[in-house]
N, C-alpha and C positions, 0 to 999 in steps of 0.2 A: 849113308849120311850125306846130306846136301852140302855141296862145296860152299865156301864162304862167299865167293863172288856171285853164286846163284842166289844166295839169301839177300845179298845187297841189290842185285838186279830186281828181285821181287819187291823189296822194300821201296825201291825207286818207282816201280810201276804203280804200286799202291799210292804213293805220294802224288804221282801224276794224275791218277784216277780221282784223288780227292782234291785236285786242283791246287795243291800246295806249290806245284810248279805248273803254271798255266800254259796252255798252248800259245806259242810265240814268245814265251819267257825263257830265261836261261837257267841251266842247272848250276849248282855250285861248282867251283873248280875241283879238279882231281885232289889237290892238296886239302881243300875244305872237306870233301867227302871222305878222304882217308882219315882225317882227324875225327869226323863225325862217327864213323864206323869202326874206328881203331884198327885199321888195316893198312897195308902198303898201298902206294899209288898203283902198283901193278895189278893188285886185286881189284881196285876200283876200275882200272882200265878194262879189265875183263868183263866186269858187270856192265859198264857203259857200252861196250862193244855189242853185247846181247840186245840192248835196247835200240842201238843204231840199226842192227840187222832186222829188227822187227818193224822198223819205220816209226818208232815212237819219238826218236830224237834225231837230230841232224848234226853233222860235224863239219866245220870248215877249218882249213889250215890256220893256226894261230888264234882262233876264236873260241870262246866258251860254247859248249854245246847248247843247242836250242830245242825246246820241246815242240814236236811237229804234230802230235796227236796223243790221245790216251787210248787205252785198250777196252774201254767200255763198249756196250753194244754198238753195232754199226748204225749209229743214229744220224739222221739228217740235222739234228740239233747240235751235233758235234761233227765238224767238217773233217772228213777223212778221204784221202784219195783212193782210187781203185786198187792201186798196188799195196797201200797200207792195209786196206780191208782184207785183201787176199792173203797177205803175210800173216795177219792176225788169225786167219783160219788154218794156217799151215799149207796154203796153196801157193803155186808159183804164178805170178802175174806176168803176162807177155803183152807186148805192144808192137804195132806195125803201122807205119804211116802209109796210107794209100794215095792220098792227094795232099798237096801243100802249095799254096800260092798266095801272093799278096793281091788284094783287091780293094777298090775304094769302098769305104764304109757306106752301107745302105742306111736308110732311115732307121731300121730296126737296130743295126749295129751301133749307130751313133747314140741312140737313146739308151741302150743297155750298157754301153761302155763310156758314156758321158764324153763323147768326142764329137768334133765337127763332122758333119756329113761329108763324105769324100775323102776323109783321112785314110791313108794306106794302113790296112789291118791284115793280119795273117790268118787265112782260113786253113784249117787242118782237118782232114778226115783220117781217123785212126781206128784200127780194129784192136780190141783188147780181148785177151783170152785168160782162161784159168787152166793151168797145167796143159797149155797148148790148144785147148778147145776154144774157138771164138764164141764169146757170149755178149759182147758189147760193141756198139759203134759209137764213136765220139765225133761229133761235128762241132769243132771249137773255133771260135773267133777270138784272137788275142789282140789286146790293145796295142797301139803303135809303140808304146814306150818299152814293152816287154817282148815284142815280136822278134827283134834281132836275136835275143838270147834263145828263144824257142826255136827259131830257124836253124841255129847252130847245133842243136841236139841231134844225135844220130837217130835214124828212122825207127830202129828197133829198141829204143830205150824203154825199159819196163816202167819207170816212174819219172815222168816229167816234173811232178811236184818236187821230188827229192833232188833231181838235177838242177832245177831252178834255184832251190835253196843253196846247193853247193856252189853254184856258179855265181849267183847274184845276191844271196842272202834273202831272197823273197819268201815270205811265209804267207800261205793262203789262209786267211783268217776267218772270213765270213762267207756264207753262201745262202742264196735264196733259191728254192726249188719249186717247180711246178710239175706235177706228175699227172700223166694221163696214159691212154692206150692208143696205139695207131696200128695200121696194117702195113706189113712190109712191102715196100716197092721193089722194083726189079734189082736195083743196086744193093739195098739192104738184104734181100733174100740171097743174092749171090755171095755176098761177103760173109754172111752168117751161116750159110749152108741150109737155108730154109726154103719152103715153097713161098711163092708170091702170095700176098695177103695174109700170111701168118701173123698172129698177134704179137706185138712188141710192147714192152713197157717203156714209156718215154719219160725222161726227166730233162726238163729245160732249166738250166741254172745259170745264175750270175755269181761269180766269185770275186771278192774284193780283198784288199789289204786291211791291216788293222786300222788304218786311217780312213777306210771306206772308199779307196780308189779302186775302180773296177780293173780287174786283170784280164778276165776272159768271160765270155758267155758261151754256152754249149747246149747242143741238142744231143742227148745221150739216149741210145736205144738198146734196150736189153732183150735178149731172147727170153721169152716168158717161161720156157721149159728149163731154164738154167738159174734164173734169179727171180725172187719175189720180194715184195715189200710188206712189212707187218707193222701194225700200230699197237703199242702197249700203253694203256691208259691207267692213270692213277690220279688221286686227288692233287698230287704235287707235280705230276709229270705226264706229258703226252708226246712221246718221242716216236718218230717214224723211223723204222729200222730196215735196213737192207740185209737180205740173207739168201743163201743159195737154196735151191729147191732140192729136197731129199728124194 
């Protein structure tokens, strides 16, 4: 028999999927949820803990929980971090910073982040893995206003998205993605354990807040033998989804 807290957790997941609680929005309080489901606050707390562990919601001290993602297909129409995507598949996400330094914003940085050219921005090269196996390189440039918070995060943090929410309340709300293929250079090949010129799937993205303020732009390169992208078409939906290669 399914425990009551598991039933409530599933009901909340479905409500998030239906956008009754939108990404960036707040869940009802524990007291309100306890009344809604006719259970104790302890039971609600167990249900909410499951969603937090899955990366669907975030929790900050003294604040109501915020929806960070839904569990629908890993679609680029629905912004979801690498760590959230991995957790949804039952995989463990890892991260390791290889390089990190402040540099003056180039013309490209300035255009993408809507900043004056020459503004100090944080460049981070990070290797991401699934269950310890490297599958992705992220070359990310963070806007000056969020750079100090990113700089303070430990190099092996599995989810920068989650940590920024916990530390600053930031919710990554919108993303624009450009997808193509590139050949692995010497550094890419070394960090991903590939031969030079091996094909990589590249996603260049700009991520913003709900207000449209750019947070970061990134050049992400996936091992083509580990991750693929698929498009599912229908009359009402054309979502590009990310999935692992079987």
